[in-house]
N, C-alpha and C positions, 0 to 999 in steps of 0.2 A: 403053586408060589400063592396060593389063598391063604395056603395056612403060615407063612411063613411073611405078608402081611400083617398080620392079626398083632404077633407079637411087639411088631413098629408101629402100631396105631396106637395100640395100649399105652403103649409109651409118652408118644408123642402128648396122648391125651391128658397120661399123669403129667406130662410136666408144664403143657399146659394148667391145667387146673393151680396146681402148684404154684406157678406166675403170676396166675389172677389172683389165686390167697393169698398171695404176699402182697400183691399190687393193694388188695381187699384192705390186710391190716397195717398199711406203711400209713403214719400221724400225718393229715394233712395240717401241712402250717401254711396260713393267709399271707401274701404276700406282704410284705412291709409299709408300712403308711406311706403315702405322698409327703416330702420333708414339708419342713411347718412350713408355708409362706410367707409367714410372719417375720419370721428370722431372717428369712433370706432380704426381705424388703426392706430389713432391719441392717442386713451390715452389708448391702449394697449401699443403702445411704452413707455408712460409715466410710466404708471404699474410695466414696467421694468426698471429704474431709480434706480442704486445703482445696478443690477446686474454687476455680473465679467466680464472682458474681457476676452476671450479667442478664439484665434487666430483660427478658422476654425468652430469657436462654433456657434451652434446652434440649443439653447434649453436655459431655461431658469439652466442649471447650467454652460453658459458661453456663450458669444457670442462675434463675430467679427461685423463690420459694416453691411457687406451685407448680414452675420446671421441673426441678429436682425430685418433688413428689411423683407427680407424671412419668416422668423417666425411668423411676427406680421401679413403681408398678408396670410400666413396659418392658421392663428388664428380665422382671419377675412372673411374664407372662398377662399380667390386668391390664385394660385400658382404661382408664381415668380423665375424670373431665382436665380442663385444664386452668382453670383459674381457682385461687382458694377457693370465694365464696360458692360456686361451681362443686366444688369436689364436697368443703363441710355438705352442699344440700346433698348431694345423691350416696354421701359415704351412709352404712347402717350406723347409728349412735352408737356413742360406745361411754361409759359412765367412769368420771373418772378412776377411779377405785376397779373398773375391770380395764387397765390398760394393759398392753399386750407388743412385746415391739411388734415392730412394722405397720399401728397405728399412724391414723393422723392425728394432729394436734392443730387447734387452729387459734387464734387469736383477734383480738381486732385490735392492729396498731397506731392506726391515724384515724381513725373513726370508729362511727358502732358498729359498723357492716366489719364481717372479717376479710381482711385482708392480707393476713398470715398465716403462712401451715408450715409443721416439719413432722420429721419422720422418728417417733418414736422406738429408741434404741432400749427402755430398761433403766428400772434403776432412778425414774424422776428425768432424765435426760431422754434428747431428745437434735435429732440434727437439722440443720436449715438452714438457709441460702439470707443473710441477714441484710445486707445492705449492698449499696452501690459502693464500691471500692473496697471488700470486707469480696469473706471469702469462705466455701461452705464449711462450718462450724458446729458443734455441739452447742444447745444453750438447756440452761436448768428449766422446771418450771416452778421450782419452789425460790425461785431470786424473784426479788418482789416485782420487778418490774414485771416478768413472764406472768405470775401467777395475776398480776389486776388487772393480766389484759387477756387472760384466758375466756375460749369462749364455747373451747365441748371438745369432741375427740370424735372419731369413727373410724369405720374399718370397710375395704373393700374386697380384705380375704377373709376367707373361711378358715377356722378353728379348726384345729384334729374333733373335738368333744360337734363339733355343727358341724359334718361330715356327715353325711347318711349313709350304712353301711351297703355295704352291694352286695 
């Protein structure tokens, strides 16, 4: 009986060795990178173009500028402060030349302090909730109005180059 087990055991050992060898030679491919959070934030903002302006609004029933920024960040899994001024203070600063979709752009419209925010979408454009009686819309950083009132930009998400390897 022992003699009959030996060839069978050898066959199992050979099969196991070949299987493990095949696994060892398999090329490991890293998991795909997480989706670009900035692009997601920008896409969420674009999807809300036309939503009504509502002072203090921060949901699909209506938005003010900082409520819109907060809402799209929350939809992307990020908590940010409520007001434009608080958002600017808490965000990591971004140089105007380094803007990426999903960054926040800040303005001083009615005072010297930051009192307006938009979500940058690329190409010099941003989405914002501009004023009572209006709706969520595109704005352009190169327009005379916004260019003269631009107060800086900031980011709450991490760009792919900023993510640490795991």
